[in-house]
Structures are given as C-alpha cells and as structure tokens.
N, C-alpha and C positions, 0 to 999 in steps of 0.2 A: 758546720758540722751538725748532723742530725736533722737538717732542714731538707724538705723534699720540694722539688720543682712542681709548681701548680700545672697539672695537665690541662691542655686546652680542649674544649668541646665546642660543638656547633649547634646541638639541639637545644631549643629553649626549655626552660624548667617545666613548663606545663605540657610539653609534648608527650613525655612518658605517661603521664596521667591520661592524656587523651587516647593514646594507643591502648592503655589498659582498659579504658571504658569501651573502646571499640571492640576489643576482643573478649570482654567479659562473658558475652553469650556463648562464644566458642569454647572458652575455658569450662564453663558449666556443662556444655554439651559433651565435651571430652570426658569429664568426670562421670557423667550420667551413662553415656553409651559405652565407654571403654575403661571400666574400673580396674582392669587387669585380672590376673588369676586370683581366685578367692583365697588361695593359700591353704585349702583343705586337701586332705588325701584324695587322690584319684585312684579308684580300684583298677587293677590291671586287666580285669575281665568282668563280664556279666554272665551269669548262668541263668538260663530260662528253664523253669519247671512248670508243666501244666498244673493248673489249680487243683485238679482232682488227684494229682500224684504228689502234692506237697503235704508234708506232715512234720511232726516234731523231730523225726530222725533224719530228715532229708539231707541236711548239711553233713552230718557224720556219715551217712550212707555214701554220699559222693566221695568223701575223703577215703573211706574204706575201699570202695570200688577202684579208685585211682591207685591206691597202694597195692591192691590185688593185681592190677594190670602191670605195675612195675615188677612185682614178684614173679609174675608169669612170663613176662616178655623181656625184662631187663633187670635181673635180680641184683646187679652190682654196678658200680660206677663205670667200670671198663666197658661192659656190654652196652650200657646206655649211651656212653660217649661214642662208641663205635657206630651206633645207629644214627646219631645226630651229627657226627663229625666234630665233636667238641675237642679242643686242644687238650693235651695231656695235663697241663697245669690247671685246667678248669674242671676236669672230669670229676674228681672227688668233691671239691667245694660245691659244685652245682648239684650233683646227685644227693649229697648229704643235706643240702638246704631244701631240695625238692621234697625229700622224704619228711624232713622236719616240718615243712610248711603243710604238707598233706595231713600230718598228724595234728598240728596246732591250729591251723586256719585254712582248711581246704578250699573254701569259697570266700572271695572278698566281696562279691556283690551278687545278690540273688533276686531274680524277678519272678514272682508268682504270676503265671501267664493265664489271662482270661481271654486272650485273643486267638491267634492262629493255632497255638498249641493246645487250646482248650475247645474252641469251636462253639457252635450254637448248642445250647442246652435248654431244657425247660426252665422257666423263670425260677421256680421254687428250688431247683437244683443249684442254679448259679447263686441265688440268694444265700443258700446254706453254705456253699463253698466260699463265698466272700466273707461271711461272718467267721467261719472256721479258720480261714487264712489269717484274718486279723487277730484272732485270739491266739493262734499259734505263734505269730510274729511277736505279739506282746509278751507271751510266756518266754520266748527265746531271749528277748532283751532283759527280761526280769531275772532269768537264771544264768545269764552270761554266756549262753550257747549261740547267740545270734552271730550272723556275719556282720562285718563292719557296716555294710549297706544292705537293706532289704526293702522290698516294696512290691507293687503290682504293675503289670501292663494291662490296662483296660481295653475294651473295644474302642474303635475309632469314632470320630465325630460324623461319619457319613450317615445319611438318614436311616438306612436300614437297621443299623445297630446302635444308633446314638443313645436312645433312651435306656437301652440295656447297659451300655457302658457307663452312663451317668449314675444309674442306680447301683451298679457294682462299686463304683468309686465311693459313693455316699455310704453304702453299707460298710465297706472296708474301713474308711476313715472314721466313721461314727463309732464302730465297734472298737477300733484301735484306741480312740480317745477315751472311750468308756472304761478301758482297762488301765488307764494311767496317762501321763504326759506322752505326747507323740515322741518317738525315739529320734535322736539326732541323725541317725542313719537312714531315715525314711526316704525312699525314692519312688516317684511315680513316672510312668512312661505312657505317652500318648502316641499311638501308632498311626501309620498311613495318613500323614498330614499332607494335604495338597494345597490348601489356601491358608493365608495368614489369619483369616477370620476364625478358622477352627482353633488356632492357637489362642486367639482372644477369648473364644468361648471357654476354653479350659481355664484360662486365667480368671474369668468371671466366676466359674464354679468354685475355684479354690478361695477366691475372695469372699464369696458368700458363706463358705464353710467357716472361714476364719471369723467373720462377723457373728455368725450364729453361735459360736462357742467362745467368743471373747479372746481369740488368739491374736498375737501380734500380726499386724499387716505384713504380708510377704513371708510369713512363716513357711508356707507350702510352695515348693517349686516343682518343676517337672522336666522330663527329657522329651525332646521332639524326635520322633523316629522318621528318618528320611528314606522313603521306600517308593517314591513315585517321581517321574521326570518333572512333574509340575512343581515339586518342592525344590528343585534345583534351578530351573529356568522357567520364567513366566511367559505369557503370550506376548508381552511387550519386549522380551529379550533381557529383562533384568533378572538378577539373582534372587529368586523368591525366598531362599532360605534366610537371607539377611533381613527381609521383611518379617519373617516369622520370629526371629530373635527379638526384633523390636516389638512385635505384637504381643509377646509374652510379658511385657511390662516389668522386666526385671526378674521374672520367675523362671526363665529357662536356665536349666543347669547343664544340659548336654544335648548334643546332636548325635544320634546313633544311626549308622548306616545299615540299612537292611539289604543284605547282599542279594537275596533271591527274588524278593518282590521287585526291587529296583531293576535287576537284570531282566526279569520277565517283562516289566513295563516297557523296556527298550527293545524287546524282541530277541534278546540274546538266547541262543539255543541252550537247552538244559545242560548239555555236556560242557559248556563253556561259562556257565554262571559261577564266578569265583571272585574273591576279593582283590585279585591282581589283574582282572580284566581291564582293558583301557577305559571302558565305560565307568567302572568302579573308581578308577584312579581320578577320572575327571570329576565325578560327583564329590568325592572326598576332598579333592583340592579346593573346590568351590566352598564346601562346608568349612574347611580349615581357614580360608581367607575371611569368610563371613564371620566366623567366631573369634578370630584373633583379637585379643585385647578386651573382649566383652566379658570374660569370666565364664563363658560357656565352653565346656570341654567337648572334644570330638572323639567318638568311638568308632573303630572299624567294625566290620561285620564278622561273619563266621565262615567256616568250611562245613559242608555237609558230608564229607568223607569221614566215616566213623572208624576209630581204631578198634575194630572187633574182628573176631575170627582167628585163624591160625597166625602164628607169630610173624611170618613174612608179610602178611597183609597188614597186621598191626604196625609193623615197622615202617611200611610204606606210608600209612596214614600219619604216623608220628612225624616222619620226615617232611611231609607236606605241611602239616600244621605248624611245625617248628619253623620251617622256611617262611611261611606266610606271616607268622608272628614277628620274626626278625625283620622281615621286609617292612611291616607296619611300623615297628619301633623306629627304624631308620628314617621313616617319613613323618615321625612325630605323632603317630597315632598310638597313644600309650595305653589304650584300652581296646578290648575286642569281645566278641561273644564266644562262649564255649557251649557246645551242644551235647556233650557226652562226658561222663566222669573220666574216661580214659584220655580225654583231651587235656585234662588239667596238668598231668606231668610234663607234657611238652610246652604248655603255656608257661609254667614256672621255669622250666629249663631255659626257654628262649629269653624270658625276662631276666633271669639271674645271670645268664651268660652275657647278655647285652650290657648290663651294668658292671659286672665284674671285669669284663675285658677292658673297659675304659676308665675305671674309677681312679686308678693310680695317676694317670695322666691328667684327668680332670681335677683331682685334688692338688696336684703339683701346680697346675696352671692357676688355680684359684688362690693357692698360697702365695705364688709369685705376684699375683695381682694385689692381694691384700697387703703384702709386705713391700710392694713396689720395688721388688728385686730384679725385675726384668726377666729376660729369657729369650728363647728363640721365636716367641710369638708375642705380638703387641696386642693385648686384649683390651677391649673397650668395656664400659659398664654393662652394655647389653650382653656381651659374651660372659662376663662374670655372673650375670643373672642366669644365663643358660647353664653354666657350669654348676652353680649352686643348686638350681632346680634339678639337674641331672642327679646329683648326689642325694638330694632329699628324696627323689623318687626311688632310688635304690634302697635307701634306708627304710622307707615306708612299706615296701613290699617284702622286705626281708633278704634282699640280695646282698646288702651290705650291713656292717655293724657300726654302731656309733664310735666304738673305740678305734677301729682301723681307719675310719675317715678322719677322725680327730688327729690321729697320729701322723697321717700323711699330709693333712692340710693345715694343721695347727688351729683349726676353727671348731667352735662348738656348734651344736645344732641351732642355737639361737643366732649365731653368726651366719650360718647358711641361710636361715630364713630371712635375715635382713638383706643379704645379697640377692636372694631369689625374688624379693618383692621391693625393689628400690622405688623411691619416689620418681615421678615422671621427669622432674627437673634433673635428677641425677643421670638418667639415661641419655639426656641430651647434652651432657657435659663430658664427653669422651676425652680420655687422655690422647692427645695427638690429633684430635679431630679438627 
C-alpha cells in the first residue's frame, strides 16, 4: 500500500542534457525573435493630421466634429442602427458608447504628418512645424488632454527627402525631450520602406539619440509603413517584410498598410484602390504572418471615401467604412487609419459591435476553461489565450466594462492578462492534445 511501481525508461540519464545543449541556441532564438505580444494596449485606429493643421485643440476638434456628424445624420440610436444594420439589442449600447467615447477620448492614436499629408515645404517652415508639434504634444501630456498614443510620421529614407526627414525627427525628439521625459505613448512612423537597410538606418538614428541623451537602450521604437511591393516580396522571392522586422533590431512596434500607395505601386486603378482589394488582402496576409509572435502589431489602411455632404451620401460612406472595419476585425487587423472626423463614429460603432456581439460567449468559454467544467467546445490553451485577448481588447477600447466581463467570466482583469500572455510551455501543453 502506498508504494508505486517504478516506471521503466530507455533514454540514458545524460541524453536529456545533451538534447538541451543541442537546442539551447534555438531556445534563445525563439525568445529573441518571437517574444509574443507586448501586452500593451493597441489603439483601434490611427488618425493622420498634417503638421500645419495640428494644434492644441486638434483632438477635441475631431471629437466635436464627429459628434456634430452624428447629430446631423443619425441623432439617435435607432437611426444610427438603421444605417449600419445593427441588431436591436445592440443599437442603444453601441450608440451610447460611441457618443461617450467621442466625448471622453475621441482619438486613440494621432500621427502628426510631415510626409504626404504635409508635402515639401521650405526648411525653415518645416523646422518651425516640427518644434511646434513637439511642444504641443508635450503640453497635451502635461495637462492630460493627450491621446493615449501620439507622434509623427517623418519623410522616408529615400535620397531625395532623407536629410529633411532626419532633421525633422531630430528636431521633434530633441524639443520633446527638452520639455520633460519622453511620454510613454510616443509613436514614430517610417513611411515608404522598400529595403531592410532603410529600417536599419532608422534604428541607428534612434540608437544615436538615446546615447546622446543617456536614455535606456531600446527606449525608442517605430512603425514600418508598408506601401511598396518591394516591402512585401523581394527580388529573390522572399518575404521582405520579415527581414525588415529583423532589421529593426527589436525596435519595430507596428506594420501599417498604406492602401493607396501600395495599390498604385501594383497598378490598381484609382476606382478600385481599397483595403478589401485582393492585392491588399495578399499584402496584409504576408504582413500578418511575418509579424506573428514577434510583438509587432499589424494595422489595416484606410478608405478615402469621406462621410461628407447630404445625409444619403454620408450614410453610404458610413456603411462602407463600417463594413471595411468589421471585415478587418474578423481578419485580426485590430487597427486601421481614419482620414476624417466623421469616420470616427463608424470606427467605434464597428469596434464596439464586434466585441459586444461575442463577449458573452467568449466569457463563458473562458470561464469553462478556467474552471475545467467542460462544455460543447474543447478549448486549448492557445484558444484560452485568444479568448482572454479578445475580452481585454474590448475592455481597453471601451466596448466592454470590467464589471460585466467579471460577472460573466468570474475572472479579474489580472486573470485575463495571465491567460492572454501564457508562457510558451503552457501553449504546448494542450488539454487533450
């Protein structure tokens, strides 16, 4: 009684150590290249504002214009739901949350644009704009009016505009740092990348800035904008975007798809340049696979059909934007660009509807997994990770409330974060696998 039979084994005692030594370089490479999601909030959109149009009231102006668009073209939940085809049980919760979001936090991520939206300017003018932008961003973070994420899109690394882009980056960062510590929500965007060496060049610039000011190594990261065919497929047939992530040396934070530059690069006619074109789907699928596990987030592009003019025209543009946003979310592109204040209501409506439609089921499945109570779906650790990440995204953007998620799942926010970022070993130990 109480004694267990000794299990027989065949491998020698030293073999496990030998295998461990053999795979140690692979283990280290996995940790370096594929650290997993960083666990930080990902904004649902990025708003681009030309540098000469950016000022202290820009964020509030966008929110007010978005609210004005709702008042003019969908003044209540029923009319907004009718335009977008929202289910009756979603109409009021979505509409109320959209209005509250536009009042509280109209923009989640703002990029001050010194590239296409700004164009070539006299050097003195761009110098002044870069300094002014940095001071305005610093003031916004100081008084609490900043968006969660803010930064600039500089000019690209191509020879014709390289020096100008580098100087604008330097002026912006130096002025921002002179105003106080760099904000945690600082984001930098490098556009029109065609070769991995351009990404390396950006990494070198940021490294030099950190050393010059005694900042922690790796403090500054940047997004890579995918706008050319060469950034997707190299001359040797390899996925160039994967090389770009590697060339960033851990500094890449995102891959942003540029709908119109990329479409034009492939010769797509202007009338068919859209984020749901097959060429766009191919590019984003390559981006998604290249970024998976690296901690680099993927962002969809934008629509250039603006919700302006008479109400029927606004409604058509809203339906288009809503549909494209829902399509992107289903494909796991959780971020996109918005080009106009009147796009924001349908951005948030699509995001809120997406999370509210499915959160009860997601919470129930995660609760069953956590409590090992079973159910009609056999979920693995990887699925539990996806369920928790889904609920966290809904909480972060305001689609869901902590209380309702906790009530249905029995889990705290800390519990969700634990499930959303499991250790690699736990993912490989699936129940029933």
